C-alpha positions in Angstrom: -6.2 -14.5 -32.3 -9.9 -13.7 -31.9 -9.6 -14.6 -28.2 -6.6 -12.3 -27.8 -8.3 -9.4 -29.6 -11.3 -9.8 -27.3 -9.0 -9.9 -24.2 -7.3 -6.7 -25.3 -10.6 -5.0 -25.8 -11.4 -5.8 -22.2 -8.1 -4.8 -20.7 -7.1 -1.6 -22.6 -9.8 0.6 -21.1 -8.4 -0.3 -17.6 -4.7 -0.1 -18.5 -4.1 2.3 -15.6 -4.4 5.8 -17.0 -6.0 8.6 -15.1 -8.9 10.3 -17.0 -7.4 12.6 -19.5 -4.6 10.2 -20.3 -2.4 11.0 -17.3 -0.9 7.9 -15.7 -1.7 7.6 -12.0 -3.6 4.4 -11.4 -1.4 1.7 -12.6 -2.2 -2.0 -12.1 -0.1 -4.2 -9.8 3.5 -4.9 -10.7 3.2 -8.6 -11.3 5.7 -10.1 -13.7 5.8 -13.7 -15.0 9.3 -14.1 -13.8 8.6 -13.4 -10.1 9.3 -16.2 -7.7 6.4 -17.2 -5.5 7.8 -18.3 -2.2 6.0 -20.9 0.0 3.2 -19.1 2.0 -0.2 -19.6 3.6 -3.4 -18.7 1.8 -6.4 -17.8 4.0 -10.0 -17.1 3.1 -11.4 -14.4 5.3 -15.1 -13.8 5.1 -15.9 -10.1 5.5 -19.1 -8.6 6.7 -17.7 -5.1 6.0 -17.2 -6.0 2.3 -20.0 -8.5 1.9 -17.7 -11.1 0.3 -14.8 -13.5 1.1 -11.3 -12.3 0.6 -8.2 -14.2 -0.2 -5.1 -13.4 1.9 -1.6 -14.6 1.4 0.8 -14.8 4.4 4.6 -15.1 4.1 6.3 -16.4 7.2 10.0 -15.9 7.7 12.2 -19.0 8.2 12.7 -18.4 11.9 8.9 -18.5 12.5 8.9 -22.3 12.5 12.1 -22.6 14.7 11.6 -19.9 17.3 8.3 -20.7 18.9 8.6 -18.1 21.7 9.2 -15.1 19.4 6.6 -12.7 18.1 7.0 -11.0 14.7 6.2 -7.6 13.2 3.6 -7.6 10.4 3.8 -5.9 7.0 0.4 -5.5 5.4 0.0 -4.9 1.7 -2.9 -4.2 -0.6 -2.4 -5.5 -4.2 -1.3 -8.7 -2.3 -2.5 -11.4 -4.7 -0.4 -14.2 -6.1 -0.5 -12.5 -9.5 -0.1 -9.0 -8.0 2.6 -7.5 -5.9 2.9 -10.3 -3.2 5.5 -12.4 -5.1 8.1 -9.8 -5.6 7.6 -8.0 -2.3 7.7 -11.1 -0.2 10.8 -12.3 -2.1 12.5 -9.0 -1.3 11.5 -9.2 2.4 12.9 -12.8 2.4 16.2 -11.8 0.9 16.6 -8.8 3.2 15.9 -11.0 6.3 18.5 -13.5 5.0 21.2 -10.8 4.6 20.4 -9.3 8.0 19.2 -6.0 6.7 15.8 -6.3 8.5 14.6 -8.5 11.2 12.1 -11.4 10.5 8.7 -10.0 9.7 5.4 -11.5 8.4 4.0 -10.2 5.1 0.2 -10.2 4.7 -1.0 -9.7 1.2 -4.6 -8.8 0.5 -5.7 -10.0 -3.0 -8.0 -7.8 -5.0 -11.4 -8.6 -6.1 -12.5 -5.1 -7.4 -9.3 -3.1 -7.0 -10.5 0.4 -8.1 -13.7 0.1 -6.0 -11.9 -0.9 -2.8 -8.8 1.3 -2.9 -10.3 4.6 -4.0 -11.7 7.0 -1.4 -15.0 8.8 -2.0 -14.8 11.5 -4.6 -16.9 14.5 -5.8 -15.1 14.6 -9.1 -17.1 13.2 -12.1 -13.9 12.3 -14.0 -12.7 10.1 -11.1 -15.9 8.1 -11.3 -15.2 7.1 -14.9 -12.2 4.9 -14.0 -14.5 2.1 -12.9 -18.2 1.2 -12.6 -18.0 1.6 -8.8 -15.5 3.6 -6.7 -15.2 5.2 -3.3 -15.2 2.1 -1.1 -11.9 2.8 0.7 -13.7 3.2 4.1 -15.3 -0.2 3.8 -12.0 -1.8 2.8 -10.3 -0.1 5.8 -13.0 -1.5 8.1 -12.3 -4.9 6.7 -8.6 -4.6 7.4 -9.1 -3.0 10.9 -11.9 -5.0 12.3 -11.7 -8.4 10.5 -8.3 -9.0 8.9 -5.9 -7.7 11.6 -7.7 -9.5 14.4 -7.7 -12.7 12.4 -3.9 -12.5 11.7 -3.3 -11.8 15.4 -5.4 -14.8 16.3 -3.6 -17.2 13.9 0.0 -16.1 14.1 2.5 -15.0 16.8 2.5 -11.3 16.0 4.1 -8.4 17.8 2.5 -5.0 18.2 4.6 -3.5 15.4 2.7 -3.1 12.1 3.4 -1.4 8.8 1.6 -1.1 5.4 3.0 -0.6 2.0 1.5 0.1 -1.5 1.9 1.9 -4.7 -0.3 4.0 -7.0 -4.0 3.5 -6.0 -2.9 1.3 -3.1 -0.5 4.2 -2.1 -3.5 6.6 -2.2 -5.4 4.2 0.1 -2.4 4.2 2.5 -2.3 8.0 2.6 -6.1 8.2 3.1 -5.7 5.7 5.9 -2.9 7.7 7.5 -5.3 10.7 7.7 -8.4 8.7 8.6 -7.0 6.3 11.2 -3.4 7.3 12.0 -3.2 4.8 14.8 -4.1 1.8 12.6 -0.5 1.1 11.6 2.9 2.2 13.1 4.4 2.9 9.7 2.8 4.0 6.4 4.8 3.5 3.2 3.1 5.3 0.2 4.9 4.8 -3.1 3.7 7.1 -5.9 0.2 7.5 -4.3 -2.5 8.7 -6.7 -2.9 12.0 -4.9 -4.7 13.6 -7.8 -7.8 11.7 -6.7 -10.8 13.9 -5.7 -9.0 17.1 -7.0 -6.1 16.3 -4.6 -8.4 16.9 -1.7 -6.1 15.0 0.8 -3.2 17.4 0.0 -5.4 20.5 0.2 -6.8 19.4 3.6 -3.4 18.4 5.0 -2.4 21.7 6.6 -5.6 21.9 8.7 -5.4 18.2 9.5 -1.8 18.4 10.9 -2.7 21.6 12.8 -5.5 19.6 14.5 -3.3 16.6 15.2 -0.1 17.9 16.8 0.2 14.8 19.1 0.2 12.0 16.6 3.0 9.4 17.0 3.6 7.7 13.7 6.0 7.1 10.8 5.5 7.9 7.1 7.6 7.1 4.1 6.6 9.0 0.9 8.2 8.5 -2.5 7.3 8.9 -6.1 8.6 8.9 -9.6 8.6 11.5 -12.4 4.8 11.6 -12.7 3.1 14.9 -13.6 -0.1 14.0 -11.8 1.5 12.7 -8.6 4.9 14.4 -8.1 3.5 18.0 -7.5 0.9 16.8 -5.0 3.4 14.6 -3.1 5.8 17.4 -3.0 3.1 19.7 -1.7 2.2 17.2 1.0 5.9 17.0 2.0 6.1 20.8 2.2 3.1 20.9 4.5 4.7 18.4 6.9 8.1 20.1 6.7 6.5 23.5 7.6 5.2 22.3 11.0 5.8 18.6 11.6 4.2 17.0 14.7 6.9 16.2 17.2 5.9 12.5 17.3 5.9 12.0 13.5 9.0 10.4 12.0 8.9 10.8 8.3 11.0 10.8 5.1 10.3 12.2 1.7 12.4 10.5 -1.0 11.5 11.6 -4.5 12.9 9.6 -7.4 12.5 11.7 -10.6 14.8 9.3 -12.3 12.1 6.6 -12.2 8.8 6.1 -14.0 5.4 5.0 -12.6 5.9 1.5 -13.9 9.3 1.1 -12.2 9.1 3.0 -8.9 7.7 0.3 -6.7 10.4 -2.3 -7.4 13.2 0.3 -7.4 12.3 1.9 -4.0 11.0 -1.0 -2.0 14.3 -2.0 -0.5 15.0 1.4 0.8 11.5 1.7 2.1 11.6 -1.6 3.9 15.1 -0.9 5.4 13.8 2.4 6.8 10.7 0.7 8.1 12.3 -2.3 9.8 16.0 -1.5 10.0 17.6 -3.5 12.8 19.0 -1.3 15.5 22.8 -1.0 15.6 
């Protein structure tokens, strides 16, 4: 009992609430009942992060049998074995088996210091209270772009098609990456992104950014639950895009006010994956 009490004292301050008690930075959606499929686990040493990172790679069944084929890659933050990798890779596996999507690889990046790596820089004092260190999204992005992706391309038969998916703080990192390096991935799937971060600066700057990038060719999937600190900002971002969407941007805004922050990832992932990788008719 003493050990349990001490564990709760450690975990409760980081239970996932935004400063002020507003949910918006939930931890990964790991559940004890999730099936962990066979997969590769790599250790990638990162100069950008100054540490080694564990990376889990799901390979579709046809990877072993079709040696001439190359495969799209779905990247995911929160990709540890006790994070979102088990349930997301299992969903991908079932969707491949039923023919909903073509075979794809799933690359899950396990966290070391989640709130440090997935949060962009901020000027808001309240944001800095969520963890001892925040604002390292650029360094994490450099790791993905210059170290991880080349390593995956070296080790596996990958095509040029890439996507990234994440929820909450990982969703914020994905939106931030969409604006900072729009060519890094082909498709960005942001589920309930924590857009309140830095006084919703990304949303405030979006009109000017889109006006300055009329020629982007990209895909964006944006969804959220009934979250008072996320829904208004996601809706505002969608309104900005709707007002003057770049010709080369394919996008969908699929709000789910019937869901909660704790359930939105699992409830929307199939639709998001089908939209991202749907096999052509």
